[in-house]
N, C-alpha and C positions, 0 to 999 in steps of 0.2 A: 598549336592547340595544347600539346602536352606541357610545354613550358608555361603556358598561361595557367594551367591547372596547378602545376607545382608552385608557381609564384603565389597563387591564391592561398596556399596553405600557410604562407609566411606573412600574409597581410596582418596588420595590427588588429587586435580584437575589436576595435571600434568600427571596423569595416562591416561587421555583422550587424543586422538590425537589432534594435533594442529589445524586441520581444525574445530573441534568441539569447542574448546576454543575460537578461533578467530571468529567463526560464532556467538557464544553467545555474546561476547563482542561487536561485530559490530551491532548485532541485537538490543542490548539495546538502541541504538540511536533512533530506531523507537518508543520507549516509549514516546519521546517528542511529536510526532504527536498524539499519543493516549491521552497524558495528556492535550493537548490543546482541543481536541474534548470532553474530559470528564469534563473539567472545564468551558469552555466558556458558555455553556448553563446554568448551575447552577449559575455561577458568575453573569451573566447579569439579573438574576431574584432575586438576593439577595436584601433584603431591604437596606443594607448599600451601595450597588452599586447604587441603585436608589437615595439614599440621596446624593451621590457624583455627579452623572451625570443627575439626573432627570428620570422621567418615560419615557421609550422608546415606541414609537408606533411600530406597527407590521412591517412597512416598515423599520424604523431605526434599529429595532432589527435585521432584516435580513441583513441589510448593515453591522452592527457591526460584526456579526458572520461570514459572508461570505467574509469580507475584506481580510482575510488571504489567500484566495484561488487564486485570480487573479495573484498576484505577484508570488505565488507558481507555477502557470501554466507557467508563462513567464520564471522563472529561471529554471524550469524543461526542457525547450526547449534547453538551452545551457548546461545543466548538463552533457549530453553525451560528448559534446566537451571538457569540462573541465576535465571530468573523464578520457578521453583518453589522454589528454595532461599532466595532473598533477598526475594522478593515482586515483584509487577509494578511497583509504584510506585518502589521502590528502584532497580530495573534501569533504568527510564525516566530517572530522575535521573542515574544513572551514564552512560548513553548520551548524554544531553545534554551533560554535562561533557566527555566524550571528543570529541564533535563540536565543541564550542566550542574546545577545544585545537587540534584539527586545522585549523579555520578560521583560528585565529590564526597558525598556522605558514604556512598557504597565503597569508594576507594579507601577511605580512612577507617573503615569498620574493623573492630577487633573482636566483636561478638556477632553471632549469626543474626540476631534480631536487628541490629543496626544495619547490617548488610541488606536485609530484606526491606527495612525502612527506606534505604536509598533507592532500591528498585521500585518501591511504591511511588516515590516522588518522581523518578524518571518516567514512570508510566503516565502520570498526569501530563508531563511535558509532551510525551509522544502522542497522546490522544489529542492534544491541542494543535500540534503542528502537522501531523501526517496527512490527514484528509484535506486540510487547508492548503497544503502545498499543491496537491493535485488540482484543487479548484482554482487557485491563483494562476497556475501555468495554463490551464484550460481556458481561462477567461481572457488572457492576454495574447493568445495564439490565434493566427488566421486559420480558417477552415481547411485550406489546401494541405497543410501539414500539421494539423493539430494532433493527429495520432502520434506522429514522431515526437512532437514537443511533450505530449502528455506521457510519453514513455520515459522521459528524462528522470522523473522521480524514482522510477523502478531501476533505472541505470544507477542512480545515486545509492539506492538500497544495496544493490549487488556490489557496488564499489566498496561500501562500508563493510559488507559481508566479507569480501576478499581481504580488506585491510585488517578486519578483526581476526580472521583465521590465521593469517600469516604473522600478525603481531604476537599472537599466542604461541605460534610455532617457534618464534624466536625467543620469547621470554620464558618458555618452559625449560629452557636450557640453563636458566639462572638458578643455581642450587643454593640452598641454605638461606634464602631470603624471600620474604613475602612480596618483594618487588616483582617477582615473576607473575603474580596474578593481579597486583595493584596497578602496574604500568599500563596495561591495555585499557583499563577502566579510567585511569587518570587522563590518558590521551583523549578519550571520548569526551570527558568533561571540558578539556581545553578547546577541542573543536566546536563544542556546542556554543561556547561564548564567542568564539571567532565567527561562526556562522551567523550568530545573532547580530554581530556588528556589520557584516557584509550585506545581509538581507535588508537592513534598515536603509540601505542606499537604493533599493529597487523601487520602481514606480508602483503606485497602487493600481488595483484592478479598475479599468474604466467603467465596467458594468456596475461596480460598487459605487463609484463616484456619481454615475448617472442616477442611480437609485436614491442617492443622498440629495440629489438636486444640484450638484456641483457641475453644471453642464460645461462651463468654460474650462474648468480644470480637466474634466474628462476629455474635452475636445483637444486640449493640448497634449494629454497623455496619448490619446489615440493617434494623433499626428506624429508623435515621436516614436511610436512602436515599430514603424517600418512595414505595416501591412498595406495592401494596395488600396487605391482610392475607393473602389466599389465597395469593398468590405468596410472601410471607414464609414461610408455613408449609411450602409446597412446597419452597422453597429449603433450609430447615432440615432437612426430612425426608429429602431426596434428595441434597443436595450434599455429604454426607459421603463420597461416592464419592471415592476417593483420587486425588490428582494423581500424576504420574509419578515425581517425584523427592522422596523423603522430605526435608523441610527440615532435619532434624537430622543428615543424613549428611554426611560430609566431602566436600570438593570433588572429590577424585580418585575417591572411591567414586561420587559422582554422575556424574562424567565417564564412568566405566566403564559405569554404568547407562545413560547417555545413548546411547552407541553400541549397547548392547544394546537399548535402546528403539527406536532406528532400525530394528533388525531386527524388533522386535515390531510396529512400525507397518506393516511390509510382510509381516507374517505373517497367517494367518487368525485372526480374522475381520475384521481391520482393513485389510488391504492394498488392498481396492477403494476405500475412502474416501481412503486416503493417495495412491494412484496418481491418482485423479481430481483431488484437490486440487493435486498437483504438476503435472499436465497443464494444468489451467486456469490456474494462476499462470504457467507458462511461456508458454503461448500468449496470455496477456494481453499480454505483451511482443512476441510475434511478430505481433501486429496492426499494429505499427509506431508505437505511441503515443510511446515515448521517442525513436525516431528523429526524429519530428516535433518533439517538445519540445526535445531537445538541439540539433537542427540546424535549428530554425525559420528563423533568418536565412539560412542556406545555401539551404534549400528555397525560400524566398520570392525570393531573388536568382535562383535557377535558373528560377523562373517568370516573371521579368521585372521585379522591383522592383530598381531600380539603386542608389539611394543608401543609405548606411549607416543614416541615420536612418529612412528609409522601411521598411527591413527590420526594424529594431528596433521601430518603431511597429506594424507588421503583427504582429510576434510578441507585442507587448503587447496588441493588440486580441484576438488569439486567446486570451490568458490571461483577458481580461474575459469572452469568450464561455464559456470553460470554467467560470469562476466562477459566472456566472448559471445555466448549465445544472446545475451541481452543486447549487446551492440548490434549484432546482425538483425535481431527481431525488431529493434527500434527503427532500423532503416526500412524494414519491410512493413511497418505498422500501417502505412497508408497505401500499401500495395494489395495485400490479400484480405484486408478487412477484419473487423472484430468477430463477426459470427463464424467465418471460415476458420479463423485461428482457434476459436473456442471449441469447435467441433473436432478439429484435428487433434488438439491437445487432449480433449476428453477421452477420445478413443485410445490415444497413445498411453496416457497415464493408466487407464483401466487395464490394458494388456500387460504393462510392466508390473503393476502391483499384483495382478493375478499370477504371473509367472514366478515372481519372487516368493509370494506366499505359498505357492504350490511346491516350490523347492524345499522350503522349510517343513511344510506339512508331510512331504514324502520322506523326510529325514535324509535328504541329499546334500545338506550343507554341513561340512565338518571343518573345524578350525585348523586341522593339520594335513588334510588330504582332500583329493577329489576336485572335480570341476565345478561343483555346486557353489562353493564359496566365491569363485571368480565370476560366475554368472550373476550372483547377487551383487557383488561389488560393481560389475559392469551395469547391472540394472539400476543401481543407485545413481550412477553417473548419467545414464540415459534418461532417468526420471528428471534429473536436474535440467537436462537439455530441453526436454519436451515441455515441462512446466514453465520454465522461464522464457521459452520461445513463444508460448501461447497464453496460457491462463494468467500468468503474472502481469501481462500487459493488457490483454484484451478485456478482462473483467473490469479492471479499474477505469480504463478509458471509456468503456461502454457505460459504466455507472454514471460518470459525470456528464457525458454527452446526452444520455437518454432522459435525464430527469428534467421536468419542467422548471423554469426559473422560480415559480411560486413555491416549490417544495425542494429546490436543489440543495439548500443548506440542511434543512431538517431531514430529508430523506437520505442525503449523503451521511449525515451524522448517525442515523439509525443503521444504515448499511455498514458503516465503519465499526459501530459498536457491536453489531452482530458478528462481524469478523473477529473483533477482539475477544468477545465472549467465547466463540467457538475455538479460537486459538488458545484461550485459557484452558478449556476443557481438554483439548488435544495435548497441550504441554504438560498438564497435570497428570493425565492418565497414561501417556505413552511409556514412561519408564516402568509402570506397573504392568502394562500389556506386554512389553518386551520381556519382563521377568516371568510372567505367567504363560503367555502363548504368543510367541513372536509371529507365527503365521497368521494368527487371528487378527493382529494389528494390520498386516498387509491386506488381508481379505476385506477388513472393514473399510479401509481407504479405497480399495478397488470398487466395491459395490456403491459406496457414496459417490465416487466419480462417475460411475455409470448412470446413476440417477440424475446427477447434475447435467450430464451430457444430453440425456433425453429431454430435460427441461429446456436446455439451450436450443435444441433442434425444433422444439414446438413454439417457443415464445420469444427468442432473441431475434431482433431485427438489425439490419445493417445501418450504421451511422457514419461510415467512412466518407470523408470529403464533403460533408454537409455542415453548414454553420449551425451554431446552437439555436439561433432564431428560426432557421428553416426547419430544424428537427422539431422544435416546439410548435411551430405553426402547423406542421403536418400532424403532430400528435393531437392538437386541439381539433383539427378538421376530422381526423379519423374517429376521435371520441364522439364528436357531435354526430357523425354519420352512423356510428354503431348504436348510440343511445337515443338520438333524436331529441335530446333535451339538455345537454350540458355544454356549456362554453365557459371559458375562463376570461374574465375581465379584470385587469389589474387597475384598480382605482383606489388610491390612498391605502395601499397594502392590504386590501380586503379581497376576499373571494366572493363573487356574487353569482347566484344561480340565474341563468337566463335561458330563454327558449331559443333554440336554434332551428330555424325552418329549413328543412331539406328541400332541395330542388328536385322535383319529380320529373322523371323522363318519360313518364307514361302519357 
């Protein structure tokens, strides 16, 4: 038995079902997002970066780091449209190429304006591929382990984060040359084009093919994915439900429909799901995760780590912690469920943020003495463990699983955009908050997390182990039962209002 298990570890990769191989390859694209998050904070504090562009004030530092996020939010709004028209894989490839171009511009910059321009271009690419990666992986994975598969993009993000931090830890030692900050960004550009090439070999989403009417192509893809026969039949029988944007429509017609679909996403019976998704994705950022990831060197320095290399090493160690936790959490994703993980994470994050904020408010954190600084440093690591073991996976997986197919692309785009916009606000204001009142920043993140946890307790439902079709059918049934008048009929990509007659038991 043991020898059989060991032998399976060395089987060729082709022994794994196609849905696993395709999900892994597609999820590698998410590394690009993690690499930018892991490099931009350390890069902008490197001595050679300051020699090139000058010392950045807290406000300009926030502008430089957050500049990638607004174009990401805008491109994420049309990502659903483009994914429905051209396919998930094609859009991921385009997003990778745009990101690679932006990283090349950023890497070659000699003035700060060009550096920011490169980040703006990168943001467009990130907005195109990030949410699309989650949708693609979710749509090709079987229900029995879709939670684990849907956590692969997050695994890719933390892998990129780890690579980014330690690349910077290595290159900061290069003295007297701007290669110290250019190399990490140049590496990200190379990987972007490499991932674009590998993703082009992945199969398209069978749900997208069915919506296009390519039944035979979809049947061939479904048969090759390696999912069981029962789920293949369920997918073929039920996934002919239309996607939002007819693939044969013109771009401008699809754009018009996109804005109309944003309205549909916030209309009955869909608005509750859309609003919950946008809320969760916004408050995922208001927990403070990207404030810590972007400004890890600054926060560790504020807690008492003095040298440049010490703060970079501490940031890198936090990335290792995140990586290990994400691996474990990915394995448990289909064990303890989305709702349970979200509740546990919310309580843990709130407590940690309150403790760290209180230490600063009481004046117990000193850079050269006392236990306060070590409690804060420990708290930062524990925060990384709790967040990445719970909210990082559960929120995104729940978002894709819970949305009806009629609004999955548009509502996902809205939720992702709300995440980007909130991330922009957090990234822009964090250095100012740290400079003015560091305990105020921790308290703000704590109370935001407490509010989100209360919403999770009241409105989040469990989706673990259920196929997308079953979740949607249950949603339509519950909506009809609660309203007595709404049902969803997918005919020629239209939403029609129908009367649902309830069965009376009286």
